[in-house]
C-alpha positions as semicolon CSV with decimal commas, in nm:
position;residue;x (nm);y (nm);z (nm)
1;M;-0,009;-0,004;0,009
2;R;0,121;0,344;-0,094
3;N;0,177;0,602;0,189
4;L;-0,052;0,909;0,224
5;Y;0,233;1,138;0,126
6;E;0,296;0,983;-0,226
7;I;-0,084;0,990;-0,280
8;R;-0,109;1,346;-0,193
9;N;0,189;1,435;-0,422
10;D;0,017;1,254;-0,705
11;A;-0,298;1,445;-0,654
12;K;-0,112;1,773;-0,637
13;S;0,070;1,702;-0,960
14;E;-0,249;1,596;-1,114
15;K;-0,432;1,916;-1,020
16;Q;-0,146;2,133;-1,155
17;K;-0,149;1,951;-1,481
18;W;-0,535;2,009;-1,504
19;M;-0,493;2,373;-1,415
20;K;-0,244;2,424;-1,691
21;I;-0,478;2,252;-1,941
22;R;-0,753;2,482;-1,834
23;E;-0,537;2,787;-1,869
24;M;-0,444;2,692;-2,232
25;K;-0,815;2,643;-2,305
26;L;-0,894;2,990;-2,160
27;I;-0,606;3,152;-2,370
28;M;-0,722;2,977;-2,684
29;N;-1,074;3,083;-2,643
30;Y;-0,952;3,449;-2,573
31;Y;-0,757;3,452;-2,889
32;R;-1,044;3,275;-3,081
33;N;-1,274;3,558;-2,972
34;L;-1,018;3,814;-3,076
35;K;-1,003;3,657;-3,400
36;S;-1,372;3,642;-3,471
37;K;-1,408;4,003;-3,355
38;Y;-1,126;4,167;-3,536
39;G;-1,018;3,904;-3,799
40;I;-0,670;3,937;-3,691
41;K;-0,403;3,726;-3,859
42;S;-0,097;3,619;-3,663
43;P;0,082;3,298;-3,580
44;I;-0,079;3,254;-3,232
45;L;-0,417;3,319;-3,366
46;K;-0,366;3,063;-3,647
47;M;-0,292;2,809;-3,368
48;A;-0,613;2,881;-3,188
49;K;-0,824;2,750;-3,459
């Protein structure tokens, strides 16, 4: 059986990973909105398709 400390560390890294993914999605949505609003052409906005 794994000790509580290991389990807690796993949960923490899992949460950080999830937060990062969520952040990326928010950023992509932000750029997607900009693009649809202004029709801006830039490398980052192309990625956000």
